[in-house]
C-alpha positions as CSV (number, residue, x, y, z in Angstrom):
1,X,-10.8,-62.2,72.9
2,X,-11.4,-65.7,72.2
3,X,-13.8,-67.6,74.4
4,X,-12.5,-70.9,75.9
5,X,-14.8,-73.4,77.7
6,X,-13.0,-75.2,80.3
7,X,-14.5,-78.5,81.6
8,X,-13.6,-80.3,84.8
9,X,-14.8,-83.5,86.4
10,X,-14.5,-83.2,90.2
11,X,-14.5,-86.0,92.9
12,X,-13.6,-85.7,96.5
13,X,-11.4,-82.7,95.6
14,X,-11.7,-80.5,98.5
15,X,-8.1,-80.4,99.4
16,X,-6.9,-78.6,96.2
17,X,-10.0,-77.7,94.0
18,X,-10.2,-74.1,95.1
19,X,-6.6,-73.2,94.0
20,X,-7.4,-74.9,90.7
21,X,-10.6,-73.0,90.1
22,X,-9.0,-69.7,91.0
23,X,-6.1,-70.4,88.5
24,X,-8.7,-71.0,85.7
25,X,-10.8,-67.9,86.5
26,X,-7.6,-65.9,86.5
27,X,-6.6,-66.8,83.0
28,X,-5.3,-63.7,81.0
29,X,-6.4,-62.4,77.6
30,X,-9.1,-64.9,77.0
31,X,-12.7,-65.1,78.0
32,X,-13.0,-68.1,80.1
33,X,-16.0,-70.0,81.3
34,X,-15.7,-73.1,83.7
35,X,-18.2,-75.9,83.6
36,X,-17.7,-78.6,86.3
37,X,-19.5,-81.9,86.7
38,X,-19.2,-83.3,90.2
39,X,-18.9,-87.1,90.0
40,X,-20.7,-87.8,93.3
41,X,-18.3,-86.4,95.8
42,X,-18.6,-87.3,99.5
43,X,-16.4,-84.7,101.1
44,X,-16.7,-81.0,101.2
45,X,-16.2,-80.6,97.3
46,X,-19.9,-79.8,96.7
47,X,-20.0,-77.0,99.3
48,X,-16.9,-75.4,97.5
49,X,-18.6,-75.6,94.2
50,X,-21.8,-74.2,95.4
51,X,-20.1,-71.2,96.8
52,X,-18.5,-70.4,93.4
53,X,-21.8,-71.2,91.6
54,X,-23.8,-68.9,93.9
55,X,-21.3,-66.1,93.1
56,X,-22.0,-66.6,89.4
57,X,-18.3,-67.7,88.7
58,X,-18.9,-71.2,87.4
59,X,-21.5,-73.6,86.2
60,X,-22.0,-77.0,87.9
61,X,-23.6,-80.2,87.1
62,X,-24.2,-82.4,90.1
63,X,-24.2,-86.2,89.2
64,X,-23.8,-89.6,90.4
65,X,-20.4,-91.3,90.3
66,X,-19.8,-92.7,86.9
67,X,-16.0,-92.3,86.7
68,X,-13.8,-89.5,85.0
69,X,-14.0,-90.9,81.5
70,X,-17.9,-90.9,81.3
71,X,-18.0,-87.8,83.3
72,X,-15.7,-85.7,80.9
73,X,-17.6,-87.1,77.8
74,X,-20.8,-86.0,79.3
75,X,-19.3,-82.5,79.9
76,X,-18.4,-82.3,76.2
77,X,-22.0,-82.7,75.3
78,X,-23.2,-80.2,78.0
79,X,-20.8,-77.3,77.6
80,X,-21.5,-73.9,76.1
81,X,-20.5,-72.8,72.6
82,X,-16.9,-71.4,72.4
83,X,-14.0,-70.9,70.2
84,X,-12.0,-73.4,72.0
85,X,-12.4,-76.1,74.6
86,X,-10.1,-77.4,77.5
87,X,-9.9,-80.3,79.9
88,X,-8.9,-79.6,83.5
89,X,-8.0,-81.8,86.4
90,X,-9.2,-80.8,89.9
91,X,-5.8,-80.6,91.7
92,X,-3.3,-78.8,89.3
93,X,-2.7,-75.1,89.2
94,X,-2.5,-73.3,85.9
95,X,-0.1,-70.4,85.1
96,X,-2.1,-67.3,84.0
97,X,-0.9,-67.7,80.3
98,X,-1.9,-71.3,79.9
99,X,-5.0,-70.7,77.8
100,X,-3.8,-67.6,76.0
101,X,-0.7,-69.4,74.9
102,X,-2.7,-72.3,73.6
103,X,-5.1,-70.1,71.8
104,X,-2.3,-68.2,70.1
105,X,-0.7,-71.4,69.0
106,X,-4.0,-72.9,67.6
107,X,-4.9,-69.7,65.8
108,X,-1.6,-69.7,64.0
109,X,-2.2,-73.1,62.8
110,X,-6.0,-72.6,61.8
111,X,-5.4,-72.6,58.1
112,X,-8.0,-75.0,57.0
113,X,-11.0,-76.4,59.0
114,X,-9.5,-79.4,60.5
115,X,-9.4,-80.9,64.1
116,X,-6.6,-79.2,66.1
117,X,-5.4,-80.2,69.6
118,X,-2.8,-78.3,71.6
119,X,-1.0,-79.9,74.6
120,X,2.2,-79.1,76.4
121,X,4.9,-80.2,78.8
122,X,4.3,-80.3,82.4
123,X,6.0,-78.6,85.4
124,X,5.7,-81.4,88.1
125,X,5.2,-80.2,91.6
126,X,4.5,-81.9,95.0
127,X,1.4,-81.5,97.1
128,X,2.7,-78.2,98.4
129,X,3.5,-76.8,94.8
130,X,7.2,-77.2,95.3
131,X,8.9,-77.4,91.9
132,X,10.3,-80.7,90.7
133,X,11.3,-81.6,87.3
134,X,9.8,-80.6,83.9
135,X,8.2,-83.4,82.0
136,X,8.8,-82.9,78.4
137,X,8.0,-86.3,77.0
138,X,11.5,-87.1,75.5
139,X,11.5,-88.6,72.0
140,X,7.9,-87.8,71.6
141,X,6.5,-88.9,68.3
142,X,3.4,-87.0,67.1
143,X,1.3,-89.3,64.9
144,X,-1.5,-91.7,65.0
145,X,1.0,-94.8,65.0
146,X,2.8,-93.5,68.1
147,X,-0.6,-93.0,69.7
148,X,-1.6,-96.6,69.0
149,X,1.5,-97.8,70.8
150,X,1.4,-95.6,73.9
151,X,-0.6,-92.4,74.6
152,X,2.0,-90.2,76.3
153,X,0.2,-86.7,76.2
154,X,-1.4,-85.2,79.4
155,X,-5.1,-84.6,78.9
156,X,-4.9,-81.9,81.5
157,X,-3.0,-79.7,79.0
158,X,-5.5,-80.2,76.2
159,X,-7.0,-77.2,74.4
160,X,-8.9,-78.0,71.2
161,X,-11.0,-76.3,68.4
162,X,-14.6,-76.4,67.4
163,X,-14.0,-78.8,64.6
164,X,-12.6,-81.5,67.0
165,X,-15.3,-80.7,69.5
166,X,-18.0,-81.3,67.0
167,X,-16.6,-84.7,66.1
168,X,-16.4,-85.6,69.8
169,X,-20.0,-84.7,70.5
170,X,-22.2,-87.6,71.7
171,X,-19.2,-89.8,72.4
172,X,-20.8,-90.2,75.8
173,X,-23.5,-92.3,74.1
174,X,-21.0,-94.8,73.0
175,X,-21.1,-97.7,75.7
176,X,-17.4,-98.0,75.8
177,X,-14.9,-97.1,78.6
178,X,-11.9,-95.7,76.8
179,X,-9.9,-92.7,78.5
180,X,-11.5,-89.5,77.4
181,X,-8.0,-88.0,76.6
182,X,-6.8,-90.9,74.6
183,X,-10.1,-90.9,72.8
184,X,-9.7,-87.2,71.9
185,X,-6.2,-87.9,70.5
186,X,-7.2,-90.9,68.5
187,X,-10.3,-89.0,67.0
188,X,-8.1,-86.0,66.2
189,X,-5.6,-88.1,64.3
190,X,-8.0,-90.4,62.7
191,X,-10.1,-87.6,61.3
192,X,-7.2,-85.8,59.6
193,X,-6.3,-83.5,62.5
194,X,-3.0,-82.2,64.0
195,X,-1.6,-82.0,67.5
196,X,0.5,-79.2,68.4
197,X,3.0,-79.8,71.3
198,X,4.3,-76.9,73.4
199,X,7.6,-77.8,75.0
200,X,7.2,-75.1,77.6
201,X,5.1,-75.9,80.6
202,X,2.1,-73.6,81.6
203,X,0.6,-75.9,84.3
204,X,1.8,-77.0,87.7
205,X,1.1,-80.8,87.6
206,X,0.6,-81.9,91.2
207,X,2.0,-85.4,92.1
208,X,1.0,-86.7,95.5
209,X,-0.4,-89.4,97.7
210,X,-1.8,-92.2,95.5
211,X,-0.3,-90.8,92.3
212,X,1.9,-93.5,90.8
213,X,4.8,-92.6,88.6
214,X,7.5,-94.9,87.1
215,X,9.9,-92.1,86.5
216,X,13.3,-93.4,87.1
217,X,13.8,-96.9,88.5
218,X,15.8,-99.7,86.8
219,X,15.0,-101.4,83.5
220,X,13.4,-104.4,85.2
221,X,10.8,-102.2,87.1
222,X,10.2,-100.4,83.7
223,X,9.6,-103.6,81.7
224,X,7.2,-104.8,84.5
225,X,5.3,-101.7,84.4
226,X,5.0,-101.7,80.7
227,X,3.7,-105.4,80.6
228,X,1.2,-104.4,83.2
229,X,0.1,-101.5,81.1
230,X,-0.4,-103.6,78.0
231,X,-2.1,-106.3,80.0
232,X,-4.5,-103.7,81.4
233,X,-5.4,-102.5,77.9
234,X,-5.5,-105.9,76.3
235,X,-7.3,-105.9,73.0
236,X,-8.3,-102.3,73.7
237,X,-6.9,-100.7,70.6
238,X,-8.4,-103.3,68.3
239,X,-11.8,-102.6,69.9
240,X,-11.4,-98.9,69.9
241,X,-10.7,-98.8,66.2
242,X,-13.7,-101.0,65.4
243,X,-15.8,-98.7,67.6
244,X,-14.5,-95.5,65.9
245,X,-15.2,-96.9,62.5
246,X,-18.7,-97.7,63.5
247,X,-19.5,-94.4,64.9
248,X,-17.4,-91.9,63.0
249,X,-16.5,-93.6,59.7
250,X,-17.6,-90.6,57.7
251,X,-15.1,-88.4,59.4
252,X,-12.2,-90.8,59.3
253,X,-9.2,-90.3,56.8
254,X,-7.0,-93.1,58.3
255,X,-9.3,-95.9,56.9
256,X,-6.4,-97.8,55.4
257,X,-4.6,-98.2,58.8
258,X,-7.8,-98.9,60.6
259,X,-8.7,-101.7,58.1
260,X,-5.2,-103.1,58.8
261,X,-5.9,-103.3,62.4
262,X,-9.4,-104.6,62.1
263,X,-8.2,-107.5,59.9
264,X,-4.9,-108.2,61.7
265,X,-6.3,-111.3,63.3
266,X,-7.7,-112.7,60.0
267,X,-4.4,-114.7,59.2
268,X,-0.8,-114.8,60.3
269,X,0.4,-112.7,57.3
270,X,-1.8,-109.8,58.5
271,X,-0.6,-110.2,62.0
272,X,3.1,-110.2,61.2
273,X,2.7,-107.2,58.8
274,X,1.1,-105.2,61.5
275,X,3.7,-106.3,64.2
276,X,6.7,-105.2,62.3
277,X,5.2,-102.1,60.7
278,X,8.1,-99.7,61.6
279,X,5.8,-96.7,61.8
280,X,4.5,-97.9,65.1
281,X,7.1,-96.1,67.2
282,X,6.2,-94.0,70.3
283,X,9.8,-93.0,71.0
284,X,10.2,-95.5,73.9
285,X,12.2,-98.6,72.8
286,X,10.7,-101.0,75.4
287,X,7.2,-99.9,74.6
288,X,7.8,-100.5,70.9
289,X,9.2,-104.0,71.5
290,X,6.4,-105.0,73.9
291,X,3.8,-103.7,71.4
292,X,5.2,-106.1,68.7
293,X,4.9,-108.9,71.2
294,X,1.3,-107.9,72.0
295,X,0.3,-107.8,68.3
296,X,1.9,-111.1,67.7
297,X,-0.1,-112.5,70.7
298,X,-3.1,-111.0,69.0
299,X,-3.9,-108.9,72.1
300,X,-3.6,-105.5,70.4
């Protein structure tokens, strides 16, 4: 059986974390190991983790609060050698075939040594695990251009191979706060990898309390949300591409695109060419339009 190293960052997760740990340990047809870094929990999470740790079921790193992005990147550096690696949130529940399905799809596509990343649709549930709708990411585009407009994939479904893990190593040493799942996707594509999307969900994706979703709603609310999104990540794509070129240039095959982004502020011709490059299409029209506005405003 293939070995899968699952990594989880926990923080004040006492309400749901036991069910998630159990669902990971109960994965079928794979050899699974679970490494958790606690990000400075102040509730009963640590006591729960110590119980599993004392029984030899999981490994735990107890750390100070540094936020989920830095915590996950540290975990990538600290995890054991495995055939595949997987991110996990603390409050979901995995179906028992989640990892075996991912491994099967990754194995079927492992023709050459290249970065490979599996991800899937989500079965949304409420706090009590009552089924809601399936999120399949309609009109999803799987390429680097789509990702640079809007990262739509769910990091809690990610399973990736050793090739991608090796490129991700020491990302924690880069002093830059870019979401770990978005970083993983960008590194995969930039370095010639492929992302494999499974339209069947194998995870119960819990939505509750402070979770904020823009599902549904009218067009005005959607536009406001998208502008808030792009304002939040103002200049982040430009900065991220520059950082990726600085630290991983030897791996990158998308140099032509990256140079185009790096130099898009040099003159208005470059700015306009980037803004109206039709390949920048994430499958959501309003995002594509706002992205063009953001580039023209030189805030990409």
